[in-house]
C-alpha positions as CSV (number, residue, x, y, z in Angstrom):
1,M,-14.5,-23.3,-63.1
2,S,-11.1,-24.8,-63.7
3,H,-8.0,-23.6,-61.9
4,S,-4.7,-23.7,-63.6
5,H,-1.8,-24.5,-61.3
6,T,1.7,-24.0,-62.4
7,A,4.5,-25.8,-60.5
8,P,7.1,-23.4,-59.0
9,S,10.2,-23.2,-61.1
10,A,13.2,-25.1,-59.9
11,P,16.0,-23.1,-58.2
12,P,19.0,-22.2,-60.2
13,E,21.6,-24.9,-60.5
14,I,24.3,-24.6,-57.9
15,T,27.7,-25.6,-59.4
16,S,30.0,-25.0,-56.4
17,P,29.8,-26.4,-52.9
18,L,30.9,-23.0,-51.6
19,A,27.7,-21.5,-53.2
20,V,25.6,-23.9,-51.2
21,S,27.4,-22.8,-48.0
22,A,26.9,-19.2,-48.8
23,Q,23.2,-19.7,-49.5
24,Q,22.7,-21.7,-46.3
25,W,24.5,-19.0,-44.3
26,T,22.4,-16.2,-45.8
27,T,19.0,-17.7,-44.9
28,A,18.5,-15.6,-41.8
29,S,16.3,-13.6,-39.6
30,S,16.1,-9.9,-40.1
31,V,18.0,-7.5,-37.8
32,D,16.0,-5.5,-35.3
33,A,17.2,-1.9,-35.1
34,T,17.0,-2.0,-31.3
35,E,19.5,-4.9,-31.0
36,E,22.8,-4.2,-29.3
37,R,25.7,-3.5,-31.6
38,R,28.9,-5.4,-30.7
39,E,32.5,-4.8,-31.8
40,G,34.9,-7.2,-33.4
41,V,37.9,-7.4,-35.8
42,I,37.9,-8.9,-39.3
43,G,39.8,-12.1,-38.9
44,H,39.4,-13.8,-42.3
45,L,38.2,-12.9,-45.7
46,A,37.4,-15.3,-48.6
47,A,37.5,-14.3,-52.2
48,D,33.9,-15.3,-52.8
49,G,32.4,-12.8,-50.4
50,W,32.4,-14.2,-46.9
51,G,34.6,-14.0,-43.8
52,F,34.8,-14.3,-40.0
53,I,34.8,-11.6,-37.4
54,G,36.8,-12.2,-34.2
55,R,35.2,-11.1,-31.0
56,T,35.9,-11.1,-27.2
57,V,33.8,-14.1,-26.4
58,P,34.9,-17.5,-27.8
59,G,34.0,-18.3,-31.4
60,D,34.4,-16.2,-34.5
61,L,31.2,-15.2,-36.2
62,Y,30.6,-15.9,-39.9
63,F,29.4,-13.1,-42.2
64,Y,28.4,-12.7,-45.8
65,C,28.9,-9.7,-48.0
66,R,25.1,-9.0,-48.1
67,D,25.3,-8.1,-44.4
68,L,27.6,-5.1,-44.9
69,E,26.3,-1.6,-44.4
70,G,28.0,1.5,-45.8
71,C,30.9,-0.4,-47.4
72,S,31.4,-3.2,-49.9
73,F,33.4,-6.4,-49.5
74,P,36.5,-5.1,-51.3
75,D,36.7,-2.3,-48.7
76,L,37.3,-4.8,-46.0
77,Q,40.8,-5.8,-44.7
78,V,41.9,-8.3,-42.1
79,G,42.4,-6.5,-38.8
80,Q,39.8,-3.8,-39.3
81,R,37.5,-3.1,-36.4
82,V,33.8,-3.4,-37.2
83,T,30.5,-3.3,-35.3
84,F,27.7,-5.7,-35.9
85,V,24.5,-7.2,-34.6
86,E,24.7,-10.9,-33.7
87,G,22.1,-12.8,-35.7
88,Q,21.1,-16.4,-36.3
89,N,20.7,-18.4,-39.5
90,A,20.1,-22.0,-40.4
91,R,23.7,-22.9,-39.6
92,G,24.1,-21.0,-36.3
93,P,25.2,-17.6,-35.0
94,C,26.4,-15.0,-37.6
95,A,27.1,-11.3,-37.9
96,R,24.6,-9.0,-39.4
97,S,24.5,-5.2,-40.2
98,I,28.3,-5.0,-40.3
99,R,29.9,-1.5,-40.3
100,I,33.6,-0.5,-40.5
101,V,34.7,1.4,-37.3
102,S,38.4,1.9,-38.2
103,E,41.0,1.2,-40.8
104,V,43.7,-1.3,-40.2
105,A,46.6,0.3,-38.2
106,R,49.7,0.6,-40.5
107,A,53.1,-0.4,-39.1
108,A,55.4,2.6,-38.9
């Protein structure tokens, strides 16, 4: 009996160094529903779907748009309070399961 083996197809070509970063950042563990939710503030948003969340302990946390829950990336604004679960991916700590808590306070 002969077995036919097909080599796996090559991954799609990556044309941007930012795409590589986003892919590396999104290779992560799943979020456990029992993990503690933390609170932070959106500190930076990039046009291609990633940003950073400021928190009370040192070091902002990276996030990617795929980790948003109940909103989409265009809904986010710098200064919004969010909750998240701290996760880990190939490049280090990151935010997962991100939810908007409040809108940005408007100056009167």
